[in-house]
C-alpha positions in Angstrom: 103.7 85.3 113.9 106.8 85.7 111.8 110.3 86.8 112.8 113.2 87.3 110.3 111.4 85.4 107.5 110.8 82.3 109.7 107.4 81.3 111.0 106.7 80.2 114.6 106.4 76.6 113.4 109.8 76.7 111.7 111.3 78.1 114.8 109.8 75.3 116.9 111.1 72.6 114.5 114.6 74.2 114.5 114.6 74.2 118.3 113.6 70.5 118.4 116.4 69.6 115.9 118.9 71.5 118.0 117.7 69.6 121.1 118.2 66.3 119.2 121.7 67.3 118.1 122.8 68.5 121.5 121.1 65.9 123.8 120.7 63.0 121.4 124.3 61.7 121.8 123.9 61.6 125.6 120.6 59.7 125.4 121.7 57.2 122.8 124.9 56.6 124.7 122.9 56.0 127.9 120.5 53.6 126.1 123.3 51.7 124.5 125.1 51.4 127.9 121.9 50.1 129.6 121.4 47.5 126.9 125.1 46.5 127.2 124.7 46.0 130.9 121.5 44.0 130.3 123.3 41.8 127.7 126.6 41.4 129.6 127.0 37.9 128.2 127.8 39.4 124.9 131.0 40.7 126.4 132.0 37.9 128.7 135.7 38.9 129.2 136.7 41.2 132.1 139.1 43.0 129.8 136.3 43.6 127.3 134.0 44.9 130.0 136.7 47.3 131.3 137.3 48.4 127.8 133.5 49.1 127.4 133.6 51.1 130.7 136.6 53.1 129.6 135.2 53.8 126.1 131.8 54.9 127.6 133.6 57.2 130.0 135.6 58.6 127.1 132.4 59.1 125.1 130.8 60.9 128.0 133.9 63.1 128.4 133.9 63.8 124.6 130.3 64.9 124.8 130.9 67.2 127.7 133.9 68.8 126.0 131.9 69.4 122.8 129.0 70.8 124.7 131.3 73.6 125.8 133.3 73.9 122.6 130.3 74.1 120.3 129.2 77.3 121.9 132.2 79.1 120.6 132.3 77.1 117.3 128.8 77.1 115.8 128.3 75.7 112.4 130.6 73.3 110.3 134.3 73.6 111.3 137.5 71.6 111.7 136.8 71.1 115.4 133.4 69.7 114.4 135.1 67.3 112.0 137.5 66.1 114.7 134.6 65.7 117.2 132.6 63.7 114.6 135.6 61.5 113.7 136.5 60.7 117.4 132.9 60.0 118.3 132.6 57.6 115.3 135.8 55.9 116.4 134.6 55.4 120.0 131.2 54.2 118.7 132.8 51.8 116.3 135.0 50.4 119.0 132.1 50.0 121.4 130.0 48.4 118.7 132.8 45.9 118.1 132.6 45.0 121.8 128.8 45.1 122.0 126.4 45.5 119.0 123.9 47.6 121.0 126.3 50.5 120.9 125.3 50.9 117.3 122.6 53.2 118.8 125.4 55.6 119.8 127.0 55.4 116.3 123.7 56.2 114.7 124.0 59.7 116.2 126.2 60.5 113.2 123.1 60.3 110.9 121.7 63.5 112.4 124.5 66.1 112.7 127.0 65.5 109.9 125.8 68.5 108.0 126.0 70.6 111.2 129.6 69.6 112.1 131.6 69.0 108.9 132.2 71.4 106.1 132.0 70.2 102.5 129.6 67.8 100.8 132.1 65.0 100.6 132.7 64.8 104.3 129.0 65.1 104.9 128.5 62.0 102.8 131.5 60.0 104.1 130.5 60.5 107.8 127.0 58.9 107.6 128.4 56.2 105.3 131.0 55.3 107.9 128.2 55.2 110.5 126.2 53.0 108.2 129.1 50.5 108.1 129.2 50.3 111.9 125.4 50.0 112.2 125.3 47.3 109.4 128.0 45.3 111.3 125.8 45.4 114.4 122.7 44.4 112.4 124.7 41.5 110.8 125.3 39.9 114.3 128.2 42.1 115.6 131.8 42.4 114.7 134.0 40.5 114.1 132.3 38.1 111.8 132.9 34.4 112.1 130.7 33.0 109.3 130.9 33.8 105.5 127.1 34.4 105.5 127.6 37.2 107.9 129.8 39.0 105.4 127.1 38.6 102.7 124.5 39.9 105.1 126.8 42.7 106.1 127.4 43.7 102.5 123.7 43.7 101.8 122.9 45.8 104.9 125.6 48.3 103.9 123.9 48.7 100.5 120.5 49.0 102.0 121.6 51.5 104.7 123.5 53.5 102.2 120.5 53.7 99.8 118.3 54.7 102.7 120.8 57.4 103.7 120.9 58.6 100.2 117.1 58.8 99.9 116.6 60.4 103.3 119.4 62.8 102.5 117.9 63.8 99.2 114.5 64.3 100.8 116.1 66.3 103.6 117.9 68.4 101.1 114.6 69.1 99.2 112.9 69.9 102.4 115.6 72.3 103.4 115.4 73.9 100.0 111.7 74.3 100.3 112.2 75.7 103.8 114.7 78.2 102.4 112.4 79.2 99.6 109.5 79.5 102.0 111.7 81.7 104.3 112.7 83.8 101.3 109.0 84.1 100.2 108.0 85.0 103.7 110.7 87.6 103.9 109.6 89.0 100.5 106.0 89.1 101.7 107.1 90.9 104.9 108.9 93.5 102.7 105.9 93.8 100.5 103.6 94.2 103.5 105.9 96.8 104.9 105.9 98.7 101.6 102.1 98.3 101.3 101.6 99.6 104.9 103.8 102.6 104.0 101.8 103.2 100.9 98.6 102.9 102.9 100.0 105.4 105.5 101.0 107.7 102.7 97.5 107.4 101.1 95.9 108.1 104.4 98.0 111.2 104.8 97.2 112.2 101.3 93.5 111.6 101.9 93.6 113.7 105.0 95.4 116.5 103.0 92.9 116.2 100.2 90.0 116.5 102.7 91.6 119.5 104.2 92.1 121.1 100.7 88.6 120.2 99.7 87.3 121.8 102.9 89.3 124.9 102.3 88.1 125.0 98.7 84.5 124.5 99.8 84.9 127.4 102.2 86.4 129.6 99.5 83.7 128.6 97.1 81.0 129.4 99.6 82.6 132.8 100.2 82.6 133.5 96.5 79.0 132.3 96.2 77.9 134.6 99.1 79.9 137.5 97.7 78.3 137.0 94.2 74.8 136.7 95.7 75.3 139.9 97.7 76.5 141.7 94.7 73.8 140.3 92.4 70.9 140.8 94.8 71.4 142.9 97.9 73.8 145.4 96.3 71.5 145.8 93.3 68.5 146.2 95.5 70.2 148.8 97.6 71.2 150.7 94.4 67.6 150.6 93.4 66.4 151.8 96.8 68.9 154.7 96.7 67.7 155.7 93.2 64.1 155.7 94.3 64.9 157.7 97.4 66.8 160.3 95.3 63.6 160.6 93.2 61.6 161.1 96.4 63.9 163.9 97.5 63.2 165.7 94.3 59.6 164.8 93.9 57.3 167.7 93.0 54.3 166.4 94.9 53.3 163.9 97.5 51.7 161.2 95.2 54.9 161.0 93.2 57.0 160.7 96.3 54.7 158.0 97.7 54.9 156.0 94.5 58.7 155.9 94.7 58.6 155.2 98.4 56.4 152.2 97.7 59.0 151.0 95.1 61.8 151.5 97.5 59.9 149.5 100.2 59.2 146.7 97.7 62.9 146.6 96.7 63.9 146.5 100.4 61.6 143.5 101.1 62.8 141.8 97.9 66.5 142.3 98.9 65.7 141.0 102.4 64.3 137.8 100.9 67.2 137.4 98.6 69.6 137.9 101.5 67.9 135.1 103.5 67.9 132.8 100.5 71.6 133.6 99.7 72.6 132.5 103.3 70.7 129.2 102.9 71.8 128.7 99.3 68.2 128.6 98.1 66.7 129.6 94.7 66.2 133.3 94.0 62.9 134.8 95.1 61.6 135.0 91.6 62.0 131.2 91.1 60.2 130.4 94.4 56.8 129.9 92.6 57.6 130.3 88.9 59.8 128.7 86.3 62.7 130.4 84.6 60.6 132.0 81.7 58.1 133.5 84.1 60.8 134.6 86.5 62.8 136.3 83.6 59.6 138.0 82.3 58.8 139.4 85.8 62.5 140.5 86.3 62.6 142.3 82.9 59.3 144.0 83.5 60.2 145.2 87.0 63.6 146.4 85.7 61.9 148.3 82.9 59.4 150.0 85.2 62.2 150.9 87.7 64.6 152.4 85.1 62.2 153.7 82.5 64.0 151.9 79.8 62.0 150.0 77.2 62.7 146.2 77.7 61.2 143.2 75.9 61.4 139.5 76.8 61.0 136.6 74.3 61.0 132.8 74.6 61.8 130.6 71.6 61.6 126.8 71.3 59.8 124.3 73.5 59.8 125.4 77.1 61.4 122.9 79.5 61.3 122.7 83.3 65.0 123.3 84.0 67.1 122.1 87.0 67.0 124.5 89.9 70.7 125.3 89.7 70.5 126.0 86.0 67.5 128.3 86.4 69.1 130.2 89.3 72.3 130.7 87.3 70.6 132.1 84.2 68.4 134.3 86.3 71.4 135.7 88.1 73.2 136.3 84.8 70.2 138.2 83.5 69.9 140.3 86.6 73.6 141.2 86.5 73.4 142.1 82.8 70.4 144.3 83.3 72.1 146.0 86.2 75.1 146.7 84.1 72.9 148.1 81.3 71.2 150.4 83.8 74.4 151.7 85.3 76.8 151.9 82.3 75.0 151.4 79.0 72.7 154.4 78.9 70.5 152.3 76.7 67.0 153.2 75.4 66.0 149.7 74.5 66.9 146.2 75.9 66.0 142.8 74.6 66.2 139.6 76.5 65.7 136.2 74.7 65.6 132.7 76.3 66.0 130.0 73.7 65.4 126.3 74.2 67.5 124.4 71.6 67.1 120.7 72.4 70.2 120.0 74.3 71.1 123.5 75.4 69.6 126.7 76.6 70.8 130.2 75.4 70.2 133.4 77.2 70.8 136.6 75.1 70.7 140.1 76.4 71.1 143.0 73.9 71.0 146.7 74.4 71.5 149.8 72.1 73.7 151.6 74.6 77.0 153.2 74.2 78.9 149.9 74.2 82.6 149.4 75.2 85.8 147.6 74.1 85.8 144.1 75.7 89.6 143.9 75.3 90.1 147.1 77.2 88.4 145.8 80.3 90.8 144.9 83.1 90.8 141.3 84.3 88.7 141.5 87.5 88.1 137.8 88.4 91.3 137.9 90.5 90.5 141.2 92.2 87.0 140.5 93.5 84.9 141.9 90.6 81.5 140.4 89.9 80.6 141.9 86.6 81.4 140.1 83.4 83.9 137.9 85.2 81.2 136.9 87.8 78.7 136.0 85.0 81.3 134.0 83.2 82.2 132.1 86.4 78.6 131.3 87.0 78.1 129.9 83.5 81.3 127.9 83.6 80.3 126.5 87.0 77.5 124.6 85.3 79.6 123.6 82.2 78.4 126.6 80.2 80.0 129.6 78.5 79.6 133.3 78.2 80.4 135.4 75.2 80.3 139.2 74.9 80.1 141.3 71.8 80.4 145.1 72.1 81.8 148.1 70.3 81.9 151.7 71.5 78.8 153.5 70.3 77.1 150.3 69.0 75.6 148.6 72.0 76.3 145.3 73.7 75.2 141.7 73.1 75.8 139.1 75.8 75.1 135.4 75.3 75.1 132.6 77.9 75.0 129.0 76.7 74.5 126.2 79.1 73.6 122.5 78.7 69.9 121.7 79.1 69.4 119.8 82.3 65.8 119.0 83.2 64.3 119.3 86.6 64.3 116.0 88.5 
């Protein structure tokens, strides 16, 4: 768990240090007082003992005062400097009377950086404490032998070096802690930004799914509309044409022939409708490959319309992917339907060419032709003629080209990549 760039472990350590700074002086003063009582012979005079009692009481009063004052003066301040100095003075005086009060003086090692502003004061305070502690270690002040002064000097040096080393290590540790806190804070900001990015990506993903679903629905609607136009509508047109012939038939056998054709067209259209709903292959491809399906389609169209039509295959025949075969067959059916309704042709030629890496479907007629540039753009208005054929070809990475001129027929060519059946 992290809060404000600080880990739970850092918070626990900081809480312990705060406990040491606030309660430590009380504890060390109590320990020093107990040791002083146990070693009363070190302060044999009544005056000295009274002085110890007064100074201990003063020290306790000082701690109680600072316990209240520090709540309104957190951090280094002038009041903290005064408190530190007075405490050191009381500790030094007590150590002069009894060396065990050096424990109380040692409190200054732990909170100089918390009480006094400026690096100089933070160094002077612990050094002054080291002097009092060194005096106690050397046998207690005042000294009566020259050797004690020598020992005292050596102890001051040792304690000062130790303070310097510990202070340096503490400073490094604090620097590492600050760097770690900064790193943690930066990681928290990064994690927050990452979470925001993930949330945005999730929202974008949801939006893309919705758009894909809508696009799929629209594409399915276009597919069904094109299938209805290419199959059912053409079948109904053929049925109507056959029934019109029946209405004008001169005899019963002729009428029966056209009724049979109308019935066959109705059954064929029904099968195409079922397959369009289930997105299956056209009826003609159910049992045959594309060449056979095109051959049958061209022959059936020629018989129904009375127009001479020929189908040719060039190149090495390949078993094409189902989607490829269905697309080319639908394009051929639409082109033949257009020729029957608009071209007034007397001859139509359909060629399927296998050219290694692509397949080309060509449909040519000798009808009245038209000006391709004069045709309105119908892909945006629901038309399924040339625009529908072109859309089918482009859906499988192909293309459709149309060449026509009024009075000179029409040539349509669909080129698609050759993708073999799995």
